Every structure is written in structure tokens, then in C-alpha cells.
N, C-alpha and C positions, 0 to 999 in steps of 0.2 A: 504494500500500500504506500502511495506517495506521501510525502510530508504534508502536502496540502490536504489530503484526505483525512489524515489523523486529526487535524484541527477540528473538523466538524463531526467526528465519529461519535461524540457524546450526544449529538442531536439527530443525525441521520442514521437510519438502519443501515447495516453493513452492505446489504445487497443493493442499496440505492447509490452508495458512494461512487462506484465506478462510473455512473451516469452523470455525476456532478462534477468530478474532476478526473483527469486534467481538462482544462479549458484553454482556449486561445488566450484569454485574459486571466491571469492568475494573480493572487495576492502578492504584493511586493514584500521585500524583507521587513520594512517597518510595519506594514499591515499585519504580517504574520505574528509579530511580537505583540500586537495589540489585541488580536482575536481572542486569546485566552483570557485576557483581562475583561473583555466584553462579555464572554460567556460566563464569567464569574461576577457580573455586575450585581450590586445590591438591589434586589427587586423593589424594596421599599423606597429607595432613593429614586428609582425609575418612575414608580407610580406617583410619588409625591410631586415630582417636577415635570411630569408630562403636561403639555398644553396643546390644544388644537391650533394649527398654524394654517393661515390662508395665503401667505406670501412666501414663495419658494425661490431660491436662486436658480438661474438658468444653468444648471450644472447636473451632469449625469451622476448616477449612483453606481459605485463600484459593484461589479457582479458578485463578489464574495459577500457583500452586505445584503444584496438581494437574496442570495442563497440562505443566509442566516434568518432573514425574515420569513422565507418560505418554510424553513425548518421549524421556526417557532410556531407558525400556524399549524404545522403537522403534529406538534406535541400537545395541542389543546385537547382537553377531555371531550369525549363524544359519547353519545348514547350507544351502549354496548360495544364501544370501540370500533363502530362501523364507519365513522367519519362521513356522515351524511351531507357532505358539501363538496363544492368544486371551486377552484380559484381560476379566474381568467386574468392573465397577465397581459395588459394592453400596452403594446409597444409602438403601434403605428399612430403617427400624429393625426391622421385623418379620422381615426376612430376616437381618439381622445377629444377632438373637436366636436364630434357628433355626441359624445357623452356629455359634454358641456351643455349642449342644447337639451338633452334628455334629462339632465339634472337641474332643471329650472334655471338654465343659463348661469350657473355658478362657475366663474372663470377658472377658479383654482382646481377644478376637476382635471384640467389640462396640466398635470404635474409630471415631474420626471419619472415617477413610478406610480402607475395606476393599477389597482387590483379590484376586480369585481368578484365579490363572494356570492355564490349561488347555492341554493338548497338542492339537495339530491336525495330525496327520501327513499328512492329505490335501492340505495346502498344499505339501508337499515333493515336487517333481517331479524326482526323481533315480532313476536306474535301479539300485536296490539292493534287497536282500531286505527284506521287510516288517519284520522285527525290527530291522534296522539303521535303517530310516526312523523307526520308533517311538523308537529310542534318540536319534536326531537331534532329534526333536520334544521329548523330555524335556529334552535339553540346551538347546534353544532357549528353552523356557519357564523353565528354571532361570536361565540367563544374564539373561534379560529381567527376572526378579524381582530378581536381584542388582543390576542396574543401577538399577532403581527404588529399591531400598533405599539404595544409596549416594547417589543424588540427593536422597532425602528428608533424609538427614543434612546434606548440603550446604545444604539449605534451612532448617536450624534445627529440623528435625523429628526424631522418633525412630520406631523401628519394631520389630516383632517378626515373625519368620518362623515360620509355623505349618506343620508337616509331619505332625502327628498328627491325622487326621480320618477320618471314615467317607466314603470316596469316593462311594459310591452315594447316601448321604444328601445330600452336597454337590451332586451332580449333580441330584438332585430339587429341591433348594432353589433353585438358579439356573436350573433348567429347561434343561438341556443334556445331550447325549449324550457330550460331550467329557470326557475324564478330567482331573480337577483334579490339579495337581502340587504346588501350595503356595498358602497364603493369606498375604497380606502385610497387616499391620495397622499403620497409620501415624497419628501424632498429635503434638501438642505434649506434651513430657514434663513430668510433675509435678516431676521432679528430673533434671537432666542427670547421667548416670552416668559415672564414670571408666572408661577402658578396662581390661579384665582382662588379667593376664599371659598370654602365649601360650607355646607350645613354643619351645625354643631352636632356631634354624635348623639347628644341627649335628645335632639329633635329627630334624628335619623333612625335611631334604634328603638324598637318597641318590644319591651320585655314582658312576656305574658306568664 
């Protein structure tokens, strides 16, 4: 196994690694030194400092960072471990521009990294009513997007979660029959934002 592969073996299953590395673009020496630190990031620090970002630098994201974001989504808990979701990685500029229109003309949807999370309830092989299986699939896709969003912040990136969009138009754009649950837009922030105040835990938590 190559040195590049060993970096991500804690996140990727072994049988997937040969398909991830080697790549034409591989992590540089300095990047290699940072990856292990990133994988050991303090999750509480990541969660406390994450902010939604709507202004991104016109700068591409290193392929190895994209790999880690995908790996993080892959580690999210899912119903029965069946992973009832799919991720569409949008790379074509013309598709991103169409997604802007589909997402109520929100311009930041045209970001350096655009991921459309869709539910795929057919993957969930559990003996429950169809409406329950569908709910499981929505939860699976939502958790996967959340894990991807947190990993992006740990990588020095920022993101914005898009929930307002025309579902049918998005399906047409990405050419799928699967229902989209969210669009995650990721990039380098023009300015790192400070966390916003949240609700007091005494208002949030209801002890019964």
C-alpha cells in the first residue's frame, strides 16, 4: 500500500483505497504532514467554531481534502448500516449555474465544491413500512451531509447548507430519479466568521 493510502486507511475501507489512490494529483509533502493532525482534530472545537459561509474564494479545493470529506460522509451512522443515500459531486460549471436557479437563485450555490445529497430508500433492506424506510433514508442523507460539513470545517474550509430548492428541477439537472434532501456548498472562505450565539441549554433541553 502506498504512503498516500495509509493516510486515509483509518477512514476508508481497505478495498476502496486502491480506487482512491494513486491519483494524478497527490498530497504534497507539507499536506501529508498535516493530514494526520486533521484526522485527529478536536471535534468539539470543530463544532463550536463552524459557521455557515456564503462568500467563497475563487480557489479550487485540493483533491485529498475532497477525499476526506467524502470519507467523513461515508462514516455517518445509517439505518441498519445500509446507507440509504447517494452523493452527487457536481463539477461542471454549467450544472452549478443551473443549480443556482433551482435553489431560489442563491448565488453561493455556485461554489468550488458542490455536493447534492439524495435519499435512496431502496438500499435499506429492513422489514418496515415504506414510510418508515423513507424516513430512515432522509435521516441517513441528513447525517451524511452533516458529517461532510463538519469535516470541511476541520479542513480549513467553510460551507453553506442549502435546503430551499425546487426538487424536481434539481433532479432534472443531475439526471436522477432520487429525491434530493440538501445541497452542500463548500469552499475557502473570503473571511472566517465568528460563531453566532446559540440558545441557552436551559431553554434547549427539556428534562422529563
